[in-house]
N, C-alpha and C positions, 0 to 999 in steps of 0.2 A: 306445414310451415313454409314460409317463403324465404328466399335467400337472395339478397341484393345489397350491394355496397350503398352507403348513404341512405339506408332505410331508417325510417323513424318509427318509434313506438310511443304512443301517448297513453297516460293513465295505466302504465304497467307496473309501477313501483308498489311494493307491498310493505316494505319495512326498511328502516335506516338504523344501523348500529355502528357508531363511530365512523370509520372511513368506508364502510360497506353499505351498498345499496342492493337490496334483494328485490327481484322483479319476476313477473311471469315471463316465461320463454315462449314467445309467439312467432319467433323467426328462427331460422337456421343459422346460428352463429358458432364461431370457433373459440376455443380457449385462447386467452391472451389477446383477443381481438380488441382493437382500440375503439372506444366509444366516447361520445360527448354528451354530457348530461346537462340539461337546461331546466332549471326550476322556475317557479312562479316569480322569483326575483329577477329573472332575465339573465343571470350570470351563467356563463358556459364553463363547465368543469370537465377536465380531461379525466378519463378513466380507462379501465381495461376489464375484460371478462376474466374473472379469477376462478370461477367454478360454475358448473352447469349440470343439469340432468334433463330428463324429458320435459319437465313442467316448469322448472324455475332456473334462474341464473343469479349469480352473485357478481356484482361489479365493484371493483376497488376504485374508489374516487381518489384521485391524486392531489386534490386540493381540499380546503376546508369544506365540510358539509354544513357549516353554520348557515342558517337561513334556508336550507333546502327542505321542502315539504313533500309529502306524497301526492298532494293535489297538483295538477297541472305540470307534472314532471314529464319532460320529453327526453327520450334516449335516441341518439343517432349512432348508427353502427358504420364504421369506416370500411368494413370488409377486408381489413388487413391488420397485422399486428402493429404495435407501437414501433415507429421508426424515427430515425434522426436524420434530418436533411443537412448535409455537410458539403463544404467546398473549400477552396484555397484560403479563405479568410478566417479559418478556425483559430489559429494562433493569435494571441493578443486580445482575446475576447473573454468576457466573464459571463457565465451562464448560471441559471438556477438549477435545481436538482433534476428537472426534466427537460433540460436543453434549451430553455428560452433565454434569449439574450437579455441581460439585466445591467449592462454597462452604459446604457443610453445611446449606443450606436445603432446603425441599421441592422436588419436581419442578415444572416449569412446568405451570400449568393450561392445557392445550392447547386452542386453538380452531381451529387450522389445521394441516394436515399437508402439507408441501411437499417435493418431491424436491430433494435437494441438488445435483443436476446443473443445476438451473435450467430454466426454460421456454424454448422457442424463440420469440425475439422477432421480430416482423415489422419490418424496417427502416423501413417507412412509418409505424410508430407512434412512432418516436424523434423527440424534439424536440432542436433544437440547444442544447447547454449554454449557460447564461448566468447572470448574477448573481455578485457577488463574495463569496468566503469569506475572512474575516480570520483569519490564523493567529497573529498576534502576532510573526511573524518578519519583520524589515524587508526582508531580501534576497529573500524570497518575495513579501510583500505589495506592495512597490513595483515590483520588477523582473521577477518571474516569478509573477504573480498566479494564485491558484487560483480556478477557476470551478465553480459547482455543476453536477454532471453530468459533470465532467472526470475523466480518469484521468491523474494526474501522478506518476510514480515518483521515488524518491530513489535516485540512483546513489552508492553509498558504496564503501568498501574495508575490508578486515579491520582491526580495531582503531580505526576512526574512530567518532565518537559518534553514529551514526545512530539507535540506540535512544533516546538522550536527546532527539534532535531529534524523533523520532516521538512521544515522550511529551509534549514541549512543545507540539507541534501539537494533540495530542489534548486536552490540558488547557485550551488557550486559544483554540481555534478557535471562531468565532462567525459568524453570518450578519449581513449588512448589507442591509436592504431598499433599494429604489431611492432612497429619500429620503436615504440616506447615514447615517441615525441608527439605532442598534440599539434595537429595540423590546423591551420586556420579554417579550411573549408569543412572540417569534420564537425565543429561546433555548430555551424550554420545548419547542418542536417539533423542536429540533435534537438528534440522537442520534449517538453514536460507537460504532462496532463496531471493536474492537481485537483483532488476532490475532497471536500469536507462534508461529512455525513452527520446530520443532526447536531451541528455546532451552534453555540450561542451566537447572538448577533455581534457581540464585541470581538469574538474570535474570528468570525467571518470577515469582519472589517479589517482585522489585523492581517489576515491572509491577503486580502485585496491590496491593502496599503503597502505591505512588504514587497509584493511583486511589482507594483507600480513604481515605488520609490527606488527600487534596485535596478529597474530597467529590464528585469527578467521576464516581465509580462509579454514582451515581444515574441518570445519563443515558448509561451505557455498558454494552455487552455485551462481556465479556472472554473470549477463547478462548485457551487455553494448551496448546500441544503441546510436550512436553518432548523434549530430545535423546535421552533413553532410550526414548522410545516407538517403536513399529514404524514403519519407513519407509513402509509402505503406508498407515498412519494419517495420516502427514504429507501425503499426497496429498489427503486429504479435509478437512483443517482449513480451508483457504481456502474450500472449497465450503460447509461448514457456516456459516462466518462470513458469507459472501455471501448465503446463504439467509436467515439472520437479518436481514441488512440489507435484503433485498428485502421481507421481511415488514414491517419497520418503515417502509420507504419507501412501498410500494405497497398495503399493507393498513391501516396506521395513519396514513398520510399525513404522515410525518415527513421532514425533510431529513437524510440520513444521510451521515456521513463514515466511510469504511472505511479503516483503516490496518493493513496486513499486513506483518510483518517476520519472517523474511527469505526472499524468494523464491528466493534461491540455495539455501537448504536444501531448498526444495520441488523445485527442478530436480535437485539431487543425489539426492533420493529417487526422482524420476522415472527418472533414469539407472540407479539400483540395481535398481529393480523391473523396468525394461525389460530389463536384462541377465539377471535371473532368468528372464524369459520366454523368453530365447534370441533376442530380436529383433536384427536387424542394426543396429549403431550408425551414427550419422552424425557430425557434427563433434564432436571431442573426446569421443566416446563417448556423447553424448546421443542420444536417439531422434530419428528424422527428423520425427516428428509433434510435437516440442516446441513449435513455433510455433503450431500450431492448438490445442494443449492450453492454452498460456498465453492464447491469444485467447479461449477459452471462459470464462476467469476475468476478464480485463481488460474484456471487452466487456459484462460485467454491470453496468457503470456507465452512468448516463445518466438522461434524462427519458423518460417514456412518456405519450403522449396519453391523456387521460381518467383518469390516475392523479395524485393530489395531491402525492405526495412525490418526492424525487430521491435519487440514489445517486451519491456522489463517492468516488473511490478514490485513495489514496496508497500504492502498493506500494513496499516498501523492498527493495533487493537490494545485496549486496556483490559488487563486481567482482573475480574472482580475479586476483591480481597487479596490481590496479588497471588492468586491461586493458578499455577500453571497447568494444573490438572482440570481446571474448569472446562466445560464442553467447548467453549469458543476457541481458546488457544490449543486445546487438545486436538480438536478436529483440524484446525488450521495447520498444526504441525505435521499431521499425516499427509496433507495435500502439498504443502510447500517444500522448499529445498533449504531448510534451516530456519534460523531465527536470530534476530539481534535483541538481546534481553537488557532492559533497563533495571537498575537496582536502587531500591529506596535508601539503603544504607549509604551507598556512594553519594546519592543526591543530598542526604543530610550532611555529609562531610564536605559539600561544596564542589564535588567532582562533576564537571559539566562538559560534555554529556555524560550521564551516569551509566555508561555501558559496562556491564559485567561480562568480561570476555570469556569466562570459564563456561557458563551455560549457553553462550552464543555459539552459533555454528553456521557456516556456509558450505553446503554439501558440494557445490559446483566450483568452489574456489580454485581447486587444482586445475580446472579447465581454462582458467582465465589469467593465471599468473605464471611467472617463471620465464624461461627462455622463449623468446618470440613474442611475449606480451608485456612483461615487466622485467625488472632486473633478474638475472638468472639465480641470484642468491636470495630472492624474496621468499621462496618456500622455506628455506633453511632458517632465515631470520624469524619468520612467523612461528615455526615449530619451536625454536629455542625460547622466544619470548613467552609463548604459551606454557612451555615446560617450567620455565623459571618462575612465572607467576603462580603456577599450580603448586610449586614447591613452597612459595611464600605462604599460601593458605595453610599448608601443613605446619609450617614453622609457627605461624600465629596461633594455631590451636595448641601446639606444644608450649608456647610462651605463656598461654593462659593457665597452664598447669604448673610449670616449674619457674616461671618468671623469666624475664629477658636475661638476667644474670646467669641463669643455669643453662643457657644455650651455648653451643660451640661457636667459634669465630666464623665458620662458614654459614651457620644458621643466622647469625647477626647480619651478615652481608645480604642474605636474602630478605631479611626484614627491611633493611634500607632499600633494597631493590624494589620491593613491593610498594613502599611509600612513594618512591620516585616514579615508578611506573604509573601509579594512579594519578599523582598530582602533575606530572610533566608530560606523560604520553597519552593517557586516556583523556584527561582534562585538557581542554584547549580553548583559547579565547577567540580564535578565528580559524578559517580554513587553512589546511596545510597541503602542499603538493605531495605526491607520492615520494619524491626524492627527500623532501624535508622529513616526512614521517619515518622513512627508512634510516636516515642519518641519525635521528633521535633514538630509534630503536637500537642501532649499533652502539651509540653513546652509552645507553643504559647497561648494555651487556658488557661493555668494557670494564665495568667496576666489579665484575665477577671473575673468579680465577678460572683459568683454562680447564682445570680438572672438572669443573661443574658444567662446562658447555658441551655436553655430550651430543647435542644435535648439530654441531658445526664441525666441519673438517679443519685440519690444520691449515690448509690453504685459505679457507674463509676467515679463520681467526687472524692469520697473518695479514690478509688483505684489508680487513675492515677494523680490527681491534687494536693491532699493534701501534698504528699511527695515532690513535686516540689516547693510548696510554703513554705515548711518547716521549 
């Protein structure tokens, strides 16, 4: 076999199945090597080597194979893996799922060429995530705080407003330095990378229009992979988005928040392409390597020693049939540091965003809140709100048995607290600052007797609740 970059093969194709092209292996190529396939129609299609053996190779074509025939098919090998050419003009641009500019502007003036699979990170170079990111969402900021360098997914269900929640976070997220005050120069260093995977055309246009009309596109890189695009292209969209984020974080020194929706579409594409390869399926037909595949994406978040920026991830996924034990949320939960869970019952009751705080969790919350990051009483407030709402769920179950009339006066107070907590605290019509969210939380707790506030000290009760009872 020969080995040369930009080497051409003619008449090597043997079979086409969906996004896959099977061909004779007459040259020495590597796995994941970038190729360009040109058919008799003259259209150039980007692809990559997905599998190979001594005699044959399988090429994933990242665009439509419609019109591609076995005759007169020419394959050009680039001699390198798929990479993304990046430069200072990344922010403010709109890309397709494989990093091509689709906003009508000029190409990116590239200064760096980075492989989309990402580099291999030495675990010893990682720094523990820290510092608070304000999202403007009370149920997240107070009870499930997001920390720089964290990967905190949103677990949703079909038809729930996860895309709107993702947009709200993208538009209003901001950094808070240890002083607790937002500095003007901090937001300028903050960047958003937003990616839609397998989204319908109207949803993609909503994403684009929302960022443009809000003015947030200036500090955002937007990647849009449509439902009509190739399933194999869907597998590269988060990799291109994360490569752009790594450039912004570790080359330009920015603090980057990456929001990717919907990872369920990614996993469905992974299952489809795996089946096309003839691989033995695992749980529910997904490939056995889905855990490690997802880990290669989620683990690209974090801090690196010697690098100025940080990369934080909020992946969004819809749980099939609202089943949190489904392989996609199940494996995601093992890799990431908690989850924000949306609830269908709250959505039906008009609670927006319908975040169920009880199954939600941010494992790194304690490293980004409290003294030095937010108000010193933030942890106590979060603990007490969570405990009180947990008591509410128990009282509601009891009320279903004995009726509201059979409850004690204290139990009735918790019923009222739960209703107010959902309609006034969890539900919100616009973004709230951290101070507004905390003030609202203290206001709700002020309606409960001191004897029920076991997570607060006497000093905290006197400092925050006595004035409100006033």
